[in-house]
C-alpha positions in Angstrom: 0.2 0.1 0.2 1.4 3.2 -0.8 -0.5 6.1 1.0 -0.5 9.6 -0.5 0.8 12.4 2.0 2.5 15.5 2.4 5.8 16.7 3.2 7.7 19.5 5.2 10.8 21.0 6.8 12.9 18.8 8.4 14.2 17.0 11.4 12.5 14.9 14.0 9.4 13.7 12.3 5.8 14.8 13.1 2.9 12.9 12.0 0.3 14.0 11.0 -2.8 12.1 11.0 -6.6 12.9 9.8 -9.9 12.6 11.0 -13.2 10.3 9.6 -14.0 11.2 5.9 -10.6 14.1 5.6 -7.3 13.9 4.5 -4.3 15.9 5.4 -5.4 19.5 4.5 -6.3 19.5 7.8 -3.5 20.7 9.0 -2.1 22.8 6.7 -1.5 25.3 9.3 -0.5 23.1 11.5 1.8 21.9 9.4 3.4 25.5 8.5 3.3 26.2 12.6 6.1 23.0 12.7 7.8 22.5 9.8 10.6 25.5 10.6 11.9 22.8 14.1 10.6 19.6 12.2 9.9 16.8 9.0 6.1 16.6 9.3 4.1 14.5 7.4 0.2 14.0 7.1 -0.6 11.1 5.7 -3.9 10.8 3.9 -5.7 7.1 4.9 -6.8 4.7 3.4 -9.0 5.4 1.3 -8.9 8.8 2.6 -8.0 12.2 0.3 -5.8 11.0 -2.9 -4.3 7.4 -1.2 -6.2 3.9 -1.8 -8.4 1.8 -0.7 -7.3 -1.8 -1.3 -8.1 -4.4 -0.4 -7.2 -5.1 2.9 -10.1 -4.7 6.1 -11.1 -1.0 6.5 -10.6 -1.0 10.1 -8.6 1.5 12.9 -6.4 -1.4 13.0 -5.5 -1.8 10.3 -4.8 2.0 9.0 -2.7 1.7 12.2 -0.1 -1.7 10.3 -0.4 0.6 7.3 1.5 3.6 9.3 4.0 0.8 10.2 4.4 -0.3 6.8 4.3 3.9 6.0 6.7 4.3 7.8 9.5 1.3 7.8 8.7 2.7 4.0 10.1 6.3 4.5 12.9 4.4 7.0 11.2 6.3 10.1 11.7 4.4 13.1 10.4 6.5 15.7 7.5 9.7 15.3 5.8 11.9 16.7 2.6 11.4 16.4 -0.2 13.9 15.9 -3.9 12.6 15.5 -7.3 13.9 15.5 -10.3 12.4 15.8 -10.3 9.2 13.8 -6.9 9.6 13.7 -6.2 9.7 16.9 -7.8 6.8 17.5 -5.1 5.0 15.2 -2.1 6.5 17.2 -3.2 4.9 19.8 -4.0 1.5 18.8 -0.5 2.3 16.9 0.7 3.8 19.9 -0.5 0.1 21.9 0.7 -1.6 19.6 4.8 0.2 18.4 5.3 1.8 21.2 9.1 1.6 20.7 8.1 3.8 17.6 6.0 6.9 19.5 8.5 9.8 20.5 5.3 11.5 21.6 1.8 11.2 21.2 -0.4 13.9 20.3 -4.5 12.9 20.7 -7.0 15.1 19.3 -10.3 14.7 20.7 -10.1 10.8 20.2 -12.3 8.5 21.6 -11.9 4.9 23.0 -14.9 3.7 21.6 -19.0 4.9 20.3 -20.1 5.5 24.0 -17.2 8.6 24.2 -18.6 10.5 21.5 -22.2 13.2 22.4 -25.5 11.2 22.1 -26.3 14.4 19.4 -23.5 13.6 17.0 -23.5 9.9 17.4 -27.2 8.9 17.2 -27.7 10.9 13.9 -24.4 9.1 12.5 -25.4 5.7 13.4 -29.0 6.0 11.7 -26.5 7.9 8.3 -24.9 4.9 8.8 -28.2 2.2 8.4 -29.6 4.3 5.8 -26.4 3.8 3.8 -26.1 0.5 4.3 -29.8 0.0 3.2 -28.5 2.5 -0.1 -25.1 0.6 -0.8 -27.3 -2.1 -2.8 -27.6 -0.1 -5.4 -24.8 2.9 -4.9 -21.2 2.8 -5.0 -21.3 5.9 -3.7 -23.3 4.9 -0.3 -21.0 1.8 -0.6 -18.1 4.2 0.1 -20.1 6.1 2.6 -21.1 3.5 4.4 -17.6 1.8 4.7 -16.6 6.0 5.7 -19.0 6.3 8.1 -18.9 2.5 10.4 -16.0 3.4 11.6 -17.3 5.7 13.9 -19.9 2.6 15.3 -17.6 -0.2 14.9 -14.4 1.6 15.9 -11.9 1.2 17.9 -12.9 -0.5 20.9 -10.6 0.3 23.3 -10.3 -1.1 26.6 -9.2 2.0 29.5 -7.0 -0.3 31.4 -5.0 -1.1 28.0 -3.9 2.7 28.3 -1.9 2.1 31.1 1.1 0.3 29.2 2.1 3.5 27.4 4.9 4.6 28.7 6.0 7.6 26.1 5.1 11.2 27.0 1.6 12.1 25.8 -0.9 15.1 26.1 -4.4 14.6 25.6 -6.0 17.5 23.8 -10.0 18.9 23.3 -12.0 21.2 22.7 -14.0 23.0 25.2 -17.3 22.3 23.4 -15.9 19.3 22.1 -18.2 16.3 20.5 -16.7 14.1 22.0 -17.6 13.7 26.0 -15.4 15.6 28.0 -15.6 12.9 30.7 -14.7 10.5 28.6 -12.0 13.2 27.5 -10.6 13.0 30.7 -10.5 9.0 31.6 -8.7 8.9 28.2 -5.8 11.2 30.0 -6.6 9.7 34.0 -5.6 6.2 32.2 -2.4 7.0 31.2 0.5 7.6 33.0 1.6 11.2 33.3 -0.7 12.3 30.6 -0.6 16.1 29.9 -4.9 17.2 29.5 -5.2 19.9 28.1 -9.5 21.6 27.2 -9.5 24.9 25.1 -11.7 27.0 23.5 -13.4 25.6 20.4 -15.2 22.6 19.1 -14.1 19.3 17.5 -11.6 21.0 14.8 -9.4 22.7 17.2 -6.4 21.9 15.0 -8.1 23.5 12.0 -10.5 26.9 13.8 -8.0 27.4 16.1 -5.2 26.5 15.2 -2.6 29.1 16.8 -3.6 28.4 20.3 -3.5 24.4 19.3 -0.5 24.9 17.8 0.8 26.5 21.2 -0.5 23.5 23.4 1.4 21.3 21.2 4.8 22.9 20.8 4.8 23.7 24.8 4.2 19.7 25.7 6.6 18.8 22.3 9.0 20.9 23.9 9.1 20.0 27.4 7.8 16.6 27.6 
């Protein structure tokens, strides 16, 4: 699998993982901010953006394996990972599977399961998923949509107790009006030994809408963790 990616800067690798249905362009401002100090790489997940779908299962765990393959291809032994939403879930699964390959971990709006998402957001997602599955029998577009939305229904299903094994520095960051329940974000941070927790003004899309504030928080973490 050859994943599409955008790259800027040089230095210690900082890999950016976008959210559901998006691509690496979500991090345009983040890339500009960190390119002077890091080798910043924004990857398009399998079946997203300009990356091919391939034949492998369309799951968060498969995406984590895709990331491992990508790092091998790029000859990146270790990297800082910054994942947003489903990208945060990918980064978390990757860190659990390959902790020796993660320098620092930034989880932005990640969740352990569908229960972590506010009902006002999750219920429409599940309704949309069911409708897309019905329509997928006659529409390829609906089939693709069902596969993408299905990630937010079935994945990532991580036991909080698993997080206690993480030994790298971790920043858990979310918006005050995030679609992820704040108690859930706090649970993730509390379950990770010595994790940093940052709740800043904004919604789920703070890396895009509040990029200056977001980058300041991430920069402080990367420089001091």
